C-alpha positions in Angstrom: 145.6 -6.8 -40.9 148.1 -5.9 -43.8 145.3 -5.8 -46.5 143.4 -3.4 -44.5 146.2 -1.1 -43.3 148.4 -0.7 -46.3 145.9 -0.2 -49.0 148.0 -2.7 -51.2 146.5 -3.8 -54.3 144.2 -6.8 -53.5 142.4 -9.0 -56.0 140.6 -11.3 -53.6 139.9 -11.3 -49.9 139.0 -14.7 -48.6 136.8 -14.3 -45.7 136.6 -17.4 -43.6 133.7 -18.0 -41.3 135.1 -20.1 -38.5 134.2 -21.3 -35.1 136.5 -20.4 -32.1 137.5 -24.2 -31.5 138.5 -24.8 -35.1 142.0 -24.1 -35.0 143.1 -27.1 -37.0 140.8 -25.8 -39.8 142.4 -22.5 -39.7 145.8 -23.9 -39.9 144.7 -25.9 -43.0 143.4 -22.7 -44.7 146.6 -20.9 -43.9 148.7 -23.6 -45.5 146.5 -23.9 -48.6 144.4 -21.3 -50.4 144.8 -18.9 -47.5 148.6 -18.6 -48.2 149.4 -15.6 -50.6 152.4 -17.6 -51.8 150.1 -20.4 -53.1 148.8 -18.3 -56.0 150.4 -17.0 -59.2 151.1 -13.3 -59.6 148.0 -11.5 -60.9 147.9 -8.2 -62.4 144.8 -7.3 -60.5 146.5 -7.7 -57.1 147.2 -10.1 -54.4 145.2 -12.6 -52.3 144.6 -12.1 -48.7 142.7 -14.0 -45.8 140.9 -13.3 -42.7 138.9 -15.4 -40.2 135.7 -14.4 -38.5 134.8 -15.5 -35.2 132.3 -14.7 -32.5 133.0 -14.9 -28.6 133.7 -18.0 -26.6 133.3 -18.4 -22.8 136.0 -20.9 -22.9 139.2 -19.3 -21.5 141.7 -21.9 -22.8 140.2 -21.7 -26.5 140.3 -17.9 -26.2 144.0 -17.9 -25.2 144.9 -20.0 -28.2 142.8 -17.5 -30.5 144.7 -14.6 -28.9 148.1 -16.4 -29.9 146.8 -17.0 -33.4 145.9 -13.4 -33.7 149.3 -12.3 -32.4 151.2 -14.7 -34.6 149.2 -14.4 -37.9 147.3 -11.1 -37.7 144.3 -12.6 -39.5 141.7 -13.0 -36.7 138.7 -10.8 -36.5 136.5 -11.5 -33.5 133.4 -9.7 -32.1 131.4 -10.0 -29.0 128.3 -11.8 -29.9 128.2 -15.5 -29.0 129.5 -17.9 -31.6 126.6 -20.2 -32.2 124.9 -21.4 -35.3 121.9 -19.1 -34.6 124.2 -16.2 -34.9 125.5 -16.9 -38.3 123.7 -14.0 -39.9 125.4 -11.7 -37.5 128.7 -13.1 -38.6 128.0 -12.8 -42.2 126.9 -9.0 -41.6 130.1 -8.8 -39.8 132.0 -10.0 -43.0 130.3 -7.3 -45.0 131.1 -4.7 -42.5 134.7 -5.7 -42.2 135.4 -5.7 -45.8 133.5 -2.4 -46.3 135.5 -0.6 -43.7 138.9 -2.2 -43.9 139.3 -3.9 -47.3 137.0 -2.1 -49.7 140.1 -1.6 -52.0 140.0 -5.4 -52.8 138.2 -6.2 -55.9 136.5 -9.3 -54.7 135.5 -11.0 -51.5 135.1 -14.7 -51.3 133.0 -15.8 -48.3 133.8 -19.4 -47.4 133.1 -21.6 -44.5 135.9 -23.3 -42.5 134.9 -26.8 -43.6 135.1 -26.0 -47.2 138.0 -26.3 -49.8 138.5 -24.9 -53.2 139.8 -26.3 -56.4 142.5 -23.7 -57.1 142.5 -24.4 -61.0 138.7 -24.1 -61.3 138.4 -21.1 -59.2 141.2 -19.3 -61.1 139.3 -19.9 -64.4 136.5 -18.2 -62.9 138.5 -15.3 -61.4 140.2 -14.6 -64.6 136.9 -13.9 -66.2 135.5 -11.9 -63.3 134.3 -8.4 -63.5 135.6 -5.7 -60.9 132.1 -4.4 -60.1 128.5 -5.7 -59.9 129.8 -9.3 -60.1 128.7 -12.5 -58.3 129.7 -16.0 -58.6 128.4 -19.1 -56.7 125.7 -21.8 -56.6 122.4 -19.7 -57.0 119.5 -21.1 -55.2 116.2 -20.3 -57.1 112.7 -20.9 -55.9 113.9 -22.7 -52.9 111.0 -23.9 -50.8 110.5 -23.1 -47.3 110.5 -25.9 -44.9 107.1 -26.1 -43.0 107.7 -29.3 -41.1 108.5 -28.4 -37.5 111.0 -31.3 -37.3 113.1 -30.0 -40.2 116.4 -28.3 -39.4 115.3 -25.2 -41.4 111.8 -25.0 -40.4 110.1 -21.7 -40.4 106.5 -21.0 -39.7 104.1 -19.2 -41.9 103.7 -16.4 -39.2 107.3 -15.8 -39.4 107.8 -16.0 -43.1 104.5 -16.3 -45.3 105.8 -16.9 -48.7 106.4 -20.5 -50.0 109.8 -19.9 -51.5 112.9 -17.7 -50.9 114.3 -15.2 -53.1 117.3 -16.1 -55.2 120.4 -16.4 -53.0 124.1 -17.7 -53.2 124.5 -20.9 -51.3 126.3 -19.9 -48.2 129.3 -22.4 -47.8 131.2 -20.5 -50.5 130.4 -17.6 -53.0 132.1 -14.5 -54.3 130.9 -10.8 -54.5 132.6 -7.8 -56.0 133.4 -5.4 -53.2 131.0 -2.7 -54.5 128.2 -5.3 -53.8 129.7 -6.1 -50.4 129.5 -2.4 -49.4 126.1 -2.0 -50.8 124.9 -5.2 -49.3 126.2 -4.1 -45.9 124.5 -0.7 -46.0 121.2 -2.6 -47.0 121.7 -5.1 -44.2 121.6 -2.3 -41.6 117.9 -1.7 -42.5 116.8 -5.3 -43.2 115.3 -7.5 -40.4 117.6 -10.2 -39.3 116.7 -13.5 -40.9 117.7 -16.9 -39.4 119.5 -18.2 -42.6 122.5 -16.2 -43.4 122.7 -16.9 -47.0 119.1 -16.1 -47.6 119.6 -12.8 -45.7 122.2 -11.7 -48.1 119.8 -12.7 -50.8 117.2 -10.4 -49.4 119.9 -7.7 -49.5 120.9 -8.4 -53.1 117.1 -8.5 -54.2 116.7 -5.0 -52.7 119.7 -3.8 -54.8 118.2 -5.5 -57.9 121.2 -7.7 -58.4 120.6 -10.4 -61.0 122.4 -13.7 -60.3 123.1 -16.1 -63.1 121.9 -19.6 -62.0 123.4 -21.3 -65.1 127.0 -20.2 -65.4 128.3 -21.7 -62.2 126.0 -24.7 -61.8 129.0 -26.8 -60.6 130.3 -24.3 -58.1 129.4 -26.0 -54.9 129.2 -29.6 -53.7 127.9 -30.6 -50.3 128.8 -34.4 -49.9 127.2 -36.5 -47.1 129.5 -38.9 -45.5 127.4 -40.1 -42.7 127.3 -43.8 -43.7 130.6 -43.9 -45.7 133.8 -45.6 -44.3 137.1 -43.6 -44.5 138.4 -45.2 -47.5 135.3 -44.7 -49.5 135.3 -41.1 -48.4 138.7 -40.7 -49.8 137.8 -42.4 -53.1 134.5 -40.4 -53.5 136.3 -36.9 -52.8 139.1 -37.5 -55.1 136.9 -38.8 -57.9 134.3 -36.0 -57.8 136.0 -32.8 -56.5 137.5 -32.0 -59.8 134.1 -31.1 -61.1 133.5 -28.4 -58.4 134.9 -25.1 -57.3 134.1 -25.6 -53.8 133.5 -28.8 -51.7 132.1 -28.4 -48.2 131.3 -30.4 -45.2 134.8 -31.8 -45.2 137.1 -33.0 -42.3 140.1 -31.0 -42.2 142.1 -34.0 -43.5 139.9 -34.2 -46.6 140.4 -30.4 -47.0 144.1 -31.1 -47.6 143.2 -33.8 -50.1 141.1 -31.7 -52.1 143.7 -28.9 -52.2 146.3 -31.4 -53.4 144.0 -32.6 -56.2 142.9 -29.1 -57.4 145.9 -26.9 -56.9 148.1 -25.6 -59.6 150.8 -28.1 -60.5 153.4 -25.2 -60.7 152.3 -22.2 -58.6 153.3 -19.0 -60.4 152.4 -20.2 -63.8 149.1 -20.4 -65.7 
């Protein structure tokens, strides 16, 4: 990838966690926040993107991935099976890749492929960011451990005896300065794998004594639920509420485009 090979001045590297089959989502990202030309020039450097994938046994999907990689040069794929249970491996892969190939970037934004950003709100945060020892995201504090065996995020007391998790950045979208990325990766190598990837990074940051502010970015992330909402209602809800958040997740790729249109700079290249 260009960002990793030329050592150009990079401000933000967007690390997008994606599934092999989600080519449409990757297309939307490339045409929105993942496009360097969508961003104003910044004294601290440029904006870059990569997509992180595990392996797939579907030969047709893999051929499409290979074509994407050849055309765009933004695919990073490792050999573990790309399933939900391996998200912690994929997040560790993100820390490793940035440490090894894009450590010269100042900030890494880890973001899921069903998430979209408000460009104007993100820029207001980035402009105030520090180049080192800096985090931004929705900080989860004293989050309870689910003990109901029917719960999606159930953990037994034998596996994890404490009633709450350490503070952590909610996984669909957050930012770390790359000194913390590197330190977290080195810490991850000696930290037992934990099922929930964002909690796992929280363990690493806790070992590093990183203090995360849970008040500054209280409207960083919104996770809407559209299970019982019709298409028109979805549109109205998203448009009305998204302006209040930096990242909105759990979005159909069509609503990703809507959010970008609502939250992007009106005239790219100007403040």
